[in-house]
KOLMI-180524 format. One record per residue (C-alpha): x, y, z; residue in one letter. Coordinates in nm, 3 decimals, padded with zeros to 5 digits, m for minus. Layout:
N
<atom xx="X" yy="Y" zz="Z" rest="A"/>
...
//
This chain:
66
<atom xx="01.974" yy="00.019" zz="00.281" rest="X"/>
<atom xx="01.816" yy="00.336" zz="00.329" rest="X"/>
<atom xx="01.465" yy="00.427" zz="00.428" rest="X"/>
<atom xx="01.428" yy="00.613" zz="00.185" rest="X"/>
<atom xx="01.516" yy="00.303" zz="m00.057" rest="X"/>
<atom xx="01.248" yy="00.094" zz="00.151" rest="X"/>
<atom xx="01.051" yy="00.318" zz="00.097" rest="X"/>
<atom xx="01.123" yy="00.392" zz="m00.354" rest="X"/>
<atom xx="01.043" yy="m00.010" zz="m00.355" rest="X"/>
<atom xx="00.735" yy="00.032" zz="m00.125" rest="X"/>
<atom xx="00.623" yy="00.285" zz="m00.326" rest="X"/>
<atom xx="00.724" yy="00.130" zz="m00.681" rest="X"/>
<atom xx="00.464" yy="m00.149" zz="m00.522" rest="X"/>
<atom xx="00.174" yy="00.105" zz="m00.453" rest="X"/>
<atom xx="00.200" yy="00.150" zz="m00.725" rest="X"/>
<atom xx="00.140" yy="m00.214" zz="m00.911" rest="X"/>
<atom xx="m00.132" yy="m00.268" zz="m00.687" rest="X"/>
<atom xx="m00.312" yy="00.045" zz="m00.826" rest="X"/>
<atom xx="m00.253" yy="m00.102" zz="m01.162" rest="X"/>
<atom xx="m00.545" yy="m00.289" zz="m01.257" rest="X"/>
<atom xx="m00.444" yy="m00.443" zz="m01.556" rest="X"/>
<atom xx="m00.178" yy="m00.628" zz="m01.290" rest="X"/>
<atom xx="m00.276" yy="m00.955" zz="m01.201" rest="X"/>
<atom xx="m00.273" yy="m00.908" zz="m00.777" rest="X"/>
<atom xx="m00.208" yy="m01.167" zz="m00.702" rest="X"/>
<atom xx="00.199" yy="m01.147" zz="m00.849" rest="X"/>
<atom xx="00.176" yy="m00.883" zz="m00.734" rest="X"/>
<atom xx="00.189" yy="m00.991" zz="m00.319" rest="X"/>
<atom xx="00.363" yy="m01.326" zz="m00.404" rest="X"/>
<atom xx="00.653" yy="m00.976" zz="m00.548" rest="X"/>
<atom xx="00.584" yy="m00.852" zz="m00.226" rest="X"/>
<atom xx="00.659" yy="m01.145" zz="00.055" rest="X"/>
<atom xx="00.984" yy="m01.206" zz="m00.142" rest="X"/>
<atom xx="01.091" yy="m00.846" zz="m00.089" rest="X"/>
<atom xx="00.958" yy="m00.853" zz="00.299" rest="X"/>
<atom xx="01.145" yy="m01.183" zz="00.328" rest="X"/>
<atom xx="01.490" yy="m01.022" zz="00.192" rest="X"/>
<atom xx="01.398" yy="m00.657" zz="00.348" rest="X"/>
<atom xx="01.381" yy="m00.811" zz="00.693" rest="X"/>
<atom xx="01.696" yy="m01.046" zz="00.602" rest="X"/>
<atom xx="01.917" yy="m00.716" zz="00.490" rest="X"/>
<atom xx="01.749" yy="m00.548" zz="00.782" rest="X"/>
<atom xx="01.725" yy="m00.693" zz="01.128" rest="X"/>
<atom xx="01.525" yy="m00.379" zz="01.188" rest="X"/>
<atom xx="01.310" yy="m00.350" zz="00.840" rest="X"/>
<atom xx="00.942" yy="m00.371" zz="00.989" rest="X"/>
<atom xx="00.741" yy="m00.551" zz="00.796" rest="X"/>
<atom xx="00.366" yy="m00.349" zz="00.913" rest="X"/>
<atom xx="00.543" yy="00.000" zz="00.874" rest="X"/>
<atom xx="00.666" yy="m00.177" zz="00.501" rest="X"/>
<atom xx="00.322" yy="m00.259" zz="00.403" rest="X"/>
<atom xx="00.149" yy="00.112" zz="00.548" rest="X"/>
<atom xx="00.416" yy="00.241" zz="00.356" rest="X"/>
<atom xx="00.298" yy="00.087" zz="00.022" rest="X"/>
<atom xx="m00.100" yy="00.109" zz="00.087" rest="X"/>
<atom xx="00.001" yy="00.493" zz="00.135" rest="X"/>
<atom xx="00.125" yy="00.493" zz="m00.204" rest="X"/>
<atom xx="m00.110" yy="00.245" zz="m00.303" rest="X"/>
<atom xx="m00.346" yy="00.506" zz="m00.205" rest="X"/>
<atom xx="m00.169" yy="00.858" zz="m00.363" rest="X"/>
<atom xx="m00.137" yy="00.588" zz="m00.671" rest="X"/>
<atom xx="m00.506" yy="00.573" zz="m00.740" rest="X"/>
<atom xx="m00.587" yy="00.905" zz="m00.640" rest="X"/>
<atom xx="m00.364" yy="01.028" zz="m00.912" rest="X"/>
<atom xx="m00.501" yy="00.822" zz="m01.182" rest="X"/>
<atom xx="m00.790" yy="00.908" zz="m01.155" rest="X"/>
//
């Protein structure tokens, strides 16, 4: 997987977190599972950077959504 793939996943999670219809605990559970799998996929995977990207995309979706 490439950095672009990881950012796409972060964008999807950020959008899900911005959508208030989603259960926050479910989104966090999916995030944790993805973090585990992505770290197994790439030993250089950085959870902090990934979470920062999720937060960035959440803020973008919140801004766009009104």
